[in-house]
C-alpha positions as CSV (number, residue, x, y, z in Angstrom):
1,M,0.9,-31.6,-36.9
2,A,0.7,-29.3,-40.3
3,T,-0.8,-25.8,-40.1
4,T,-3.4,-25.0,-42.6
5,K,-4.1,-21.7,-44.3
6,A,-7.5,-21.4,-42.7
7,A,-5.7,-21.6,-39.3
8,A,-3.4,-18.6,-40.2
9,V,-6.5,-16.1,-41.2
10,P,-7.9,-15.8,-37.4
11,D,-4.4,-14.8,-36.4
12,Q,-4.5,-11.9,-38.5
13,V,-7.8,-10.8,-38.0
14,P,-7.4,-9.6,-34.5
15,N,-4.1,-7.8,-35.2
16,A,-5.8,-5.8,-38.4
17,F,-9.4,-4.8,-36.9
18,P,-8.3,-2.6,-34.1
19,D,-6.6,-0.4,-36.3
20,Q,-9.5,0.3,-38.6
21,V,-10.5,3.5,-38.9
22,G,-14.2,2.7,-38.5
23,F,-13.7,0.5,-35.4
24,L,-11.6,3.3,-33.7
25,L,-14.2,5.9,-34.5
26,A,-16.8,3.6,-33.1
27,R,-14.8,2.9,-30.0
28,A,-14.2,6.8,-29.5
29,K,-18.2,7.2,-30.3
30,M,-18.9,4.7,-27.5
31,A,-16.4,6.3,-24.8
32,L,-17.5,9.7,-25.6
33,Q,-21.3,8.8,-25.1
34,A,-20.9,6.8,-21.9
35,A,-18.7,9.8,-20.6
36,M,-21.5,12.3,-21.7
37,D,-24.5,10.4,-20.4
38,A,-22.7,10.0,-17.1
39,E,-21.9,13.7,-16.6
40,L,-25.3,14.8,-18.2
41,A,-27.3,12.6,-15.9
42,P,-27.7,15.0,-12.9
43,L,-29.1,17.6,-15.6
44,G,-31.9,14.8,-16.3
45,L,-30.2,14.6,-19.6
46,T,-29.0,11.8,-22.0
47,I,-26.5,12.6,-24.9
48,A,-29.2,11.9,-27.4
49,Q,-31.7,14.5,-25.9
50,Y,-28.8,16.9,-25.6
51,G,-28.3,16.5,-29.3
52,T,-31.9,16.6,-29.8
53,L,-32.3,20.0,-28.1
54,A,-28.9,21.2,-29.8
55,I,-30.4,20.4,-33.4
56,L,-33.9,22.1,-32.6
57,A,-32.2,25.0,-30.9
58,A,-30.1,25.5,-34.3
59,K,-32.9,24.5,-36.6
60,P,-36.4,25.7,-35.1
61,G,-39.4,24.2,-36.5
62,L,-38.2,20.7,-37.6
63,S,-40.6,18.0,-37.9
64,S,-39.7,14.5,-36.2
65,A,-39.0,12.8,-39.5
66,E,-36.6,15.7,-40.4
67,L,-35.2,15.5,-36.8
68,A,-34.8,11.7,-37.2
69,R,-32.6,12.7,-40.4
70,E,-30.5,14.7,-38.6
71,C,-29.8,12.6,-36.0
72,C,-29.5,9.5,-38.0
73,V,-31.8,7.5,-36.2
74,S,-35.2,6.0,-36.7
75,P,-38.5,8.0,-36.6
76,Q,-39.3,5.6,-33.8
77,S,-36.5,6.6,-31.6
78,T,-37.2,10.3,-32.2
79,A,-40.6,9.9,-31.2
80,A,-39.6,8.7,-27.7
81,L,-37.0,11.5,-27.4
82,V,-39.6,14.0,-28.7
83,Q,-42.3,13.0,-26.2
84,R,-39.7,12.9,-23.0
85,L,-38.5,16.5,-23.6
86,A,-41.9,17.6,-24.8
87,T,-43.4,16.2,-21.2
88,D,-40.5,17.7,-19.1
89,G,-41.4,21.2,-20.9
90,C,-38.4,21.5,-23.0
91,L,-40.0,21.1,-26.3
92,S,-43.2,22.5,-27.9
93,R,-45.0,21.1,-30.5
94,R,-47.4,22.8,-33.0
95,P,-49.0,22.5,-36.3
96,H,-47.1,23.7,-39.4
97,P,-48.7,27.0,-40.6
98,V,-49.1,25.6,-44.2
99,H,-48.7,22.0,-43.7
100,G,-51.1,21.3,-40.6
101,R,-50.5,17.6,-40.5
102,V,-46.8,18.4,-40.1
103,I,-45.8,19.2,-36.4
104,E,-43.1,21.5,-35.6
105,L,-40.7,21.1,-33.0
106,R,-39.3,24.4,-31.0
107,V,-37.2,24.5,-27.8
108,T,-38.9,26.1,-25.1
109,S,-37.6,28.8,-22.6
110,K,-37.0,25.7,-20.1
111,G,-35.5,24.0,-22.9
112,K,-32.9,26.6,-23.7
113,G,-32.0,27.2,-20.2
114,L,-31.1,23.2,-19.8
115,L,-29.3,23.6,-23.2
116,A,-27.1,26.3,-21.9
117,R,-26.3,24.5,-18.8
118,A,-25.5,21.2,-20.4
119,S,-23.5,22.6,-23.1
120,G,-21.0,23.7,-20.6
121,T,-20.8,20.1,-19.5
122,V,-20.6,18.5,-22.8
123,D,-17.9,21.0,-24.1
124,R,-15.8,20.2,-20.9
125,V,-16.1,16.2,-21.4
126,E,-15.2,16.6,-25.1
127,R,-11.9,18.6,-24.0
128,E,-10.9,16.2,-21.1
129,L,-11.9,13.2,-23.3
130,L,-11.2,13.6,-26.8
131,L,-9.1,16.5,-27.3
132,C,-6.8,17.1,-24.2
133,E,-4.0,15.2,-25.8
134,L,-4.1,17.2,-29.1
135,S,-2.6,20.7,-29.7
136,P,-4.9,23.1,-31.1
137,E,-3.9,22.7,-34.7
138,E,-4.4,19.1,-34.2
139,Q,-7.8,19.6,-33.0
140,D,-8.4,22.0,-36.2
141,H,-7.1,19.1,-38.2
142,L,-9.2,16.4,-37.0
143,R,-12.4,18.4,-37.5
144,E,-11.3,19.3,-40.9
145,L,-10.5,15.7,-41.7
146,L,-13.9,14.4,-40.2
147,R,-15.6,17.2,-42.2
148,R,-14.1,15.6,-45.1
149,V,-15.3,12.3,-44.3
150,L,-18.8,13.4,-43.8
151,S,-19.1,15.6,-47.0
152,R,-17.7,12.5,-49.0
153,S,-20.4,10.2,-47.5
154,R,-23.0,12.7,-48.5
155,M,-21.6,12.9,-52.0
156,R,-22.1,9.1,-52.0
157,G,-25.5,9.6,-50.7
158,V,-24.9,8.2,-47.2
159,A,-27.1,9.7,-44.8
160,A,-25.2,11.7,-41.9
161,P,-26.0,14.0,-39.3
162,G,-26.5,17.8,-40.6
163,S,-27.1,16.4,-44.2
164,S,-30.7,17.7,-44.5
165,R,-32.1,21.5,-44.6
């Protein structure tokens, strides 16, 4: 039986796909997120909640919409995160002093304490999972390459975390 061209294409796809940079980045992100969630669970946090606290600690007073843009998630996802963290006493919400309909988000003292405890865990997991096989020079190079990719994405109008404000 003769082999057709159509039959040859599927054989090529599985070999190429795992080596695509986007696929590798996505797989690394999924592995990192699963490990971080498992390690943060005893603190009562997910990686998404940790990220929310970290961003708001660095940029106090963001609105939920601004926070959503920073995190590259939907406003609905951000609303659920903010509600949970506010209910737990980790975030405060108050009207903007000029634009009263805009609600500013700030990390509370309780949230800052939780963030400080969680940061050590996050740093450790990152070192153990992502960076342990890389020399310090390679780690710096990886960071620089990722910053360049993100910068290029912003220049092309693609939203990325850290691109607002």
